[in-house]
C-alpha positions as CSV (number, residue, x, y, z in Angstrom):
1,X,-6.0,-2.4,3.7
2,X,-3.1,-4.8,4.2
3,X,0.4,-4.4,2.8
4,X,3.2,-6.9,2.9
5,X,6.8,-5.7,3.2
6,X,9.2,-8.2,1.5
7,X,12.9,-8.2,1.6
8,X,16.2,-10.0,1.3
9,X,18.1,-10.4,4.6
10,X,19.8,-7.4,6.1
11,X,18.4,-4.6,4.0
12,X,17.0,-2.7,6.9
13,X,13.5,-4.0,6.5
14,X,12.8,-4.8,10.1
15,X,14.2,-1.5,11.2
16,X,11.9,0.1,8.6
17,X,8.9,-1.9,9.9
18,X,9.7,-0.8,13.5
19,X,9.9,2.8,12.5
20,X,6.6,2.5,10.6
21,X,4.8,1.1,13.6
22,X,6.8,3.0,16.2
23,X,7.7,-0.2,18.0
24,X,10.4,-2.7,18.3
25,X,8.3,-5.7,17.4
26,X,10.5,-6.9,14.6
27,X,13.9,-8.3,15.3
28,X,16.8,-6.5,13.6
29,X,20.1,-8.3,13.7
30,X,23.3,-8.6,11.6
31,X,22.7,-12.0,10.3
32,X,20.2,-13.6,7.8
33,X,17.2,-15.6,8.8
34,X,16.4,-13.5,11.9
35,X,12.7,-12.7,11.3
36,X,10.6,-15.8,11.3
37,X,7.2,-15.1,12.8
38,X,5.0,-12.4,11.2
39,X,4.6,-9.0,12.8
40,X,1.5,-6.9,12.1
41,X,1.3,-3.1,12.7
42,X,-1.4,-0.6,12.1
43,X,-0.1,2.7,10.7
44,X,-2.0,5.9,10.5
45,X,-2.1,7.8,7.2
46,X,-1.3,11.3,8.2
47,X,-2.8,14.2,6.3
48,X,-2.4,17.8,7.2
49,X,-5.8,18.6,5.8
50,X,-7.4,16.6,8.6
51,X,-5.5,18.6,11.2
52,X,-6.7,21.9,9.7
53,X,-10.4,20.7,9.7
54,X,-9.9,19.6,13.3
55,X,-8.7,23.1,14.2
56,X,-11.5,24.7,12.3
57,X,-14.3,22.6,13.9
58,X,-12.7,22.6,17.4
59,X,-13.3,18.9,17.4
60,X,-12.8,16.7,20.4
61,X,-11.4,13.8,18.5
62,X,-9.4,13.3,15.2
63,X,-9.4,10.0,13.4
64,X,-6.9,9.2,10.6
65,X,-7.3,6.4,8.0
66,X,-4.9,3.5,8.6
67,X,-2.9,0.8,6.8
68,X,-2.0,-2.7,8.1
69,X,1.6,-3.5,7.4
70,X,2.7,-7.2,7.6
71,X,6.3,-8.1,8.3
72,X,7.0,-11.8,7.6
73,X,9.8,-14.1,6.7
74,X,12.6,-13.0,4.4
75,X,13.1,-14.3,0.9
76,X,16.5,-15.5,-0.4
77,X,17.6,-16.6,-3.9
78,X,16.3,-20.0,-4.8
79,X,13.7,-20.0,-2.0
80,X,11.5,-21.8,-4.5
81,X,14.0,-24.6,-4.5
82,X,14.0,-24.9,-0.7
83,X,16.8,-22.4,0.2
84,X,16.5,-20.6,3.5
85,X,13.0,-21.2,4.7
86,X,11.8,-22.0,1.2
87,X,8.7,-20.2,0.0
88,X,6.0,-22.2,1.9
89,X,5.2,-19.1,4.0
90,X,4.1,-17.2,1.0
91,X,0.7,-19.1,1.1
92,X,0.0,-17.2,4.4
93,X,0.5,-13.8,2.9
94,X,-1.4,-13.9,-0.4
95,X,-4.4,-12.0,1.0
96,X,-2.7,-8.6,0.9
97,X,-3.6,-5.6,-1.2
98,X,-0.1,-4.6,-2.3
99,X,3.6,-5.5,-1.8
100,X,6.4,-3.2,-0.8
101,X,9.8,-4.4,-1.8
102,X,12.5,-2.9,0.4
103,X,15.7,-2.6,-1.6
104,X,19.0,-1.8,0.1
105,X,20.9,1.2,-1.3
106,X,23.1,2.1,1.7
107,X,26.6,0.6,1.9
108,X,27.9,-0.5,5.3
109,X,30.7,-3.0,5.8
110,X,29.4,-3.7,9.4
111,X,26.1,-5.0,8.0
112,X,26.5,-8.1,5.9
113,X,24.6,-8.5,2.6
114,X,23.4,-12.0,1.8
115,X,24.6,-11.6,-1.8
116,X,27.9,-10.1,-0.5
117,X,27.6,-6.8,-2.3
118,X,24.9,-4.1,-2.5
119,X,23.0,-4.0,-5.8
120,X,19.3,-2.9,-5.5
121,X,18.3,-4.0,-9.0
122,X,19.8,-7.5,-8.5
123,X,17.8,-7.7,-5.2
124,X,14.6,-6.7,-7.0
125,X,15.2,-9.3,-9.6
126,X,15.7,-12.0,-7.0
127,X,12.6,-11.1,-5.0
128,X,10.4,-10.7,-8.1
129,X,11.6,-14.0,-9.5
130,X,10.7,-15.9,-6.3
131,X,7.2,-14.4,-6.4
132,X,6.9,-15.4,-10.0
133,X,8.0,-19.0,-9.2
134,X,5.5,-19.2,-6.4
135,X,2.6,-18.1,-8.7
136,X,3.7,-20.6,-11.3
137,X,3.4,-23.3,-8.7
138,X,-0.2,-22.1,-8.0
139,X,-1.0,-22.6,-11.7
140,X,0.6,-26.0,-12.0
141,X,-1.5,-27.3,-9.1
142,X,-4.7,-26.2,-10.8
143,X,-3.9,-26.9,-14.4
144,X,-4.3,-30.7,-14.4
145,X,-7.8,-30.6,-13.0
146,X,-8.9,-27.9,-15.4
147,X,-7.4,-29.7,-18.4
148,X,-9.5,-32.8,-17.6
149,X,-12.7,-30.8,-17.2
150,X,-12.0,-28.9,-20.4
151,X,-11.6,-32.1,-22.4
152,X,-15.0,-33.2,-21.2
153,X,-16.5,-30.1,-22.7
154,X,-16.8,-27.9,-19.6
155,X,-16.8,-24.3,-21.0
156,X,-16.1,-22.6,-17.7
157,X,-13.0,-24.8,-17.3
158,X,-11.9,-24.0,-20.8
159,X,-12.2,-20.3,-20.2
160,X,-10.3,-20.5,-16.9
161,X,-7.6,-22.7,-18.4
162,X,-7.2,-20.2,-21.2
163,X,-6.8,-17.3,-18.7
164,X,-4.3,-19.2,-16.7
165,X,-2.3,-20.1,-19.8
166,X,-2.1,-16.4,-20.6
167,X,-0.9,-15.7,-17.0
168,X,1.7,-18.5,-17.4
169,X,3.1,-17.1,-20.6
170,X,3.7,-13.8,-18.8
171,X,5.3,-15.4,-15.7
172,X,7.5,-17.7,-17.9
173,X,8.8,-14.5,-19.6
174,X,9.7,-13.1,-16.2
175,X,6.8,-10.6,-16.2
176,X,4.0,-9.9,-13.6
177,X,0.4,-11.0,-14.1
178,X,-0.5,-7.5,-13.1
179,X,0.5,-6.4,-16.6
180,X,-2.6,-8.2,-17.9
181,X,-4.9,-6.0,-15.8
182,X,-5.8,-3.4,-18.4
183,X,-6.7,-6.1,-21.0
184,X,-9.0,-8.2,-18.8
185,X,-12.7,-8.2,-18.6
186,X,-14.4,-7.7,-15.2
187,X,-15.2,-11.4,-14.7
188,X,-11.6,-12.3,-15.6
189,X,-10.2,-9.9,-13.1
190,X,-12.4,-11.4,-10.4
191,X,-11.3,-14.9,-11.4
192,X,-7.6,-14.0,-11.2
193,X,-8.0,-12.2,-7.9
194,X,-9.5,-15.4,-6.5
195,X,-6.1,-17.1,-7.0
196,X,-4.4,-14.4,-4.9
197,X,-1.4,-14.4,-7.2
198,X,1.4,-12.4,-5.6
199,X,2.3,-11.0,-9.0
200,X,-1.3,-9.7,-9.6
201,X,-0.9,-7.2,-6.8
202,X,0.6,-3.7,-7.2
203,X,4.2,-3.3,-6.3
204,X,5.8,-0.4,-4.4
205,X,9.5,0.0,-3.9
206,X,11.1,1.5,-0.8
207,X,14.8,2.4,-1.5
208,X,16.5,2.3,1.9
209,X,19.3,4.9,2.0
210,X,21.8,6.1,4.5
211,X,21.4,9.6,6.1
212,X,24.1,11.0,3.9
213,X,22.1,10.0,0.8
214,X,19.0,11.9,1.8
215,X,20.3,15.1,0.2
216,X,20.2,13.3,-3.1
217,X,16.8,11.6,-2.5
218,X,15.0,13.1,-5.5
219,X,17.7,12.0,-7.9
220,X,17.7,8.5,-6.4
221,X,14.0,8.3,-6.6
222,X,13.9,9.4,-10.3
223,X,16.7,6.9,-11.2
224,X,14.8,3.9,-9.7
225,X,11.4,5.1,-11.2
226,X,13.0,5.0,-14.6
227,X,14.4,1.5,-14.1
228,X,11.5,-0.1,-12.3
229,X,8.5,1.7,-13.9
230,X,6.7,1.4,-10.6
231,X,5.9,3.7,-7.6
232,X,9.1,4.4,-5.6
233,X,9.7,6.0,-2.2
234,X,13.1,6.8,-0.8
235,X,13.3,6.1,2.9
236,X,16.0,6.2,5.6
237,X,15.1,3.5,8.1
238,X,18.0,4.4,10.4
239,X,16.9,8.0,10.7
240,X,13.2,7.0,11.2
241,X,14.3,4.4,13.8
242,X,16.2,7.1,15.7
243,X,13.0,9.1,15.9
244,X,10.7,6.4,17.3
245,X,10.8,7.5,20.9
246,X,10.7,11.3,20.4
247,X,7.5,13.3,20.4
248,X,6.0,15.1,17.3
249,X,7.5,18.4,18.3
250,X,11.0,17.0,18.6
251,X,10.5,15.1,15.4
252,X,9.6,18.3,13.6
253,X,12.6,20.1,14.9
254,X,14.9,17.2,13.9
255,X,13.5,17.1,10.4
256,X,14.0,20.9,10.1
257,X,17.7,20.2,10.7
258,X,17.8,17.6,7.9
259,X,16.0,20.0,5.6
260,X,13.6,18.9,2.8
261,X,14.1,15.1,3.0
262,X,11.6,12.3,2.4
263,X,9.9,10.7,5.4
264,X,7.9,7.5,6.0
265,X,4.7,9.6,5.6
266,X,5.4,9.7,1.9
267,X,5.7,5.9,1.7
268,X,2.5,5.4,3.6
269,X,0.6,7.9,1.4
270,X,2.1,6.2,-1.7
271,X,0.9,2.8,-0.6
272,X,-2.6,4.2,0.1
273,X,-2.7,5.7,-3.4
274,X,-1.2,2.7,-5.2
275,X,-4.0,0.4,-4.1
276,X,-6.6,2.8,-5.5
277,X,-7.9,4.3,-2.4
278,X,-8.7,7.9,-1.5
279,X,-10.5,9.6,1.4
280,X,-13.1,12.1,2.1
281,X,-13.7,14.0,5.3
282,X,-16.4,14.5,7.9
283,X,-16.0,17.1,10.5
284,X,-18.0,18.4,13.4
285,X,-17.9,19.0,17.2
286,X,-17.6,15.4,18.2
287,X,-14.9,14.2,15.6
288,X,-13.1,15.0,12.5
289,X,-12.4,11.9,10.4
290,X,-11.0,10.7,7.1
291,X,-13.0,7.8,5.5
292,X,-11.1,5.5,3.1
293,X,-13.0,4.6,-0.1
294,X,-12.1,3.3,-3.5
295,X,-11.4,5.9,-6.2
296,X,-14.5,6.6,-8.4
297,X,-16.9,5.7,-5.6
298,X,-20.3,7.2,-5.8
299,X,-21.9,9.2,-3.0
300,X,-23.9,6.2,-1.7
301,X,-20.9,3.9,-1.8
302,X,-18.9,6.5,0.1
303,X,-21.7,6.7,2.7
304,X,-21.5,3.0,3.1
305,X,-18.0,3.4,4.5
306,X,-19.6,4.9,7.6
307,X,-22.5,2.4,7.8
308,X,-24.2,0.0,5.5
309,X,-27.6,1.6,6.2
310,X,-26.2,5.0,5.0
311,X,-25.7,3.5,1.5
312,X,-29.0,1.6,1.5
313,X,-31.1,4.6,2.6
314,X,-29.1,7.3,0.9
315,X,-31.1,10.4,-0.2
316,X,-28.5,13.1,-1.0
317,X,-25.2,14.6,0.2
318,X,-24.1,18.1,1.0
319,X,-20.6,18.4,-0.4
320,X,-17.9,21.1,-0.2
321,X,-14.4,20.9,-1.5
322,X,-11.7,21.0,1.2
323,X,-10.0,24.2,-0.2
324,X,-13.4,26.0,-0.4
325,X,-14.3,25.1,3.2
326,X,-11.0,26.2,4.6
327,X,-11.1,29.5,2.7
328,X,-14.4,30.4,4.3
329,X,-13.4,28.7,7.6
330,X,-17.0,27.5,8.4
331,X,-19.7,25.2,7.0
332,X,-22.3,28.0,7.0
333,X,-20.1,30.6,5.4
334,X,-19.2,28.1,2.7
335,X,-22.9,27.6,2.1
336,X,-23.5,31.4,2.0
337,X,-20.7,31.8,-0.5
338,X,-22.2,29.2,-2.8
339,X,-19.4,26.7,-2.3
340,X,-21.6,23.9,-0.9
341,X,-23.5,21.7,-3.4
342,X,-26.3,19.2,-3.1
343,X,-25.2,15.9,-4.8
344,X,-27.3,12.8,-5.6
345,X,-26.8,9.1,-6.1
346,X,-24.7,9.5,-9.3
347,X,-22.2,11.9,-7.8
348,X,-18.6,10.6,-7.9
349,X,-16.8,11.5,-4.7
350,X,-13.5,13.4,-5.1
351,X,-10.4,13.1,-2.8
352,X,-10.7,15.7,-0.1
353,X,-14.4,16.3,-0.3
354,X,-16.0,17.3,3.0
355,X,-19.4,15.6,3.2
356,X,-22.7,15.5,5.2
357,X,-24.9,12.6,4.2
358,X,-28.7,12.7,4.3
359,X,-30.5,9.4,4.5
360,X,-33.9,8.0,5.5
361,X,-34.3,4.8,7.5
């Protein structure tokens, strides 16, 4: 899974990216147009349940699911008209699964804002508008050819043109093509996905606050959820950046001093959930692992995450819910307690299931 982090200059996005990836790969400086080349970081999705299973099974190795975050050039107002770097770089980032918009909430006179004053909702409007303009350019490039084919009686071209016209109407009204999703047929969804429209991807918002704002994080989160109607995470890039070089034990102690405040783990989990993924577990002596699958996956499809042959030659699955397994603290005891179930090809895997697959090659 690949997620793009998009931003206006000097909102703390590169600091946030570095904290996410526990590195200093992205430049962070007090002037616009600093980040030019893309940075890519693999980030583990931490889940305490996996740690508990690792302890229960006395496993040698623990493997978390991961997300690929991409940090690429900034956007500025009128990028579509050639301002800053323009928006040509957007063509290199279309194959992502979701977009995280980093919005600056913190106020600091030592860090310039490209629009001169801090206003998160104005920043969101600028970013979204530039993504909309970019997608409208995509449609314009395709429209002429489709119109010629449609006039000649090509039914497929007529259908595609009609779909793009519907998308254009939304974009022209300042809305996202993602709003069409629930009204589309499966073949229409597949067609729109082939265009890789940036506005046809789920959006997540990371509200970057100062340390002093963390105490009011839940109120800030609620406010922006009501205004944006999209998933929102409150983050403090500065705090997270300060913790890059400390170990997990020191990090835990430091967070205890802060109290109940949001961390990057919440943003990572939110991103994972927003793109429609969940995970099930396997655990044993060699390794305890979380396997990422799409929500509503059947047992054979989930088995395919391990190996294609597992899906092809699937027979059945032994399944126990995470809570039931932990309450008995052993696979055999869960079985004796009647908590383990045999499931077949039509079983829909649930988040947190612990599974052993049976297959025949």
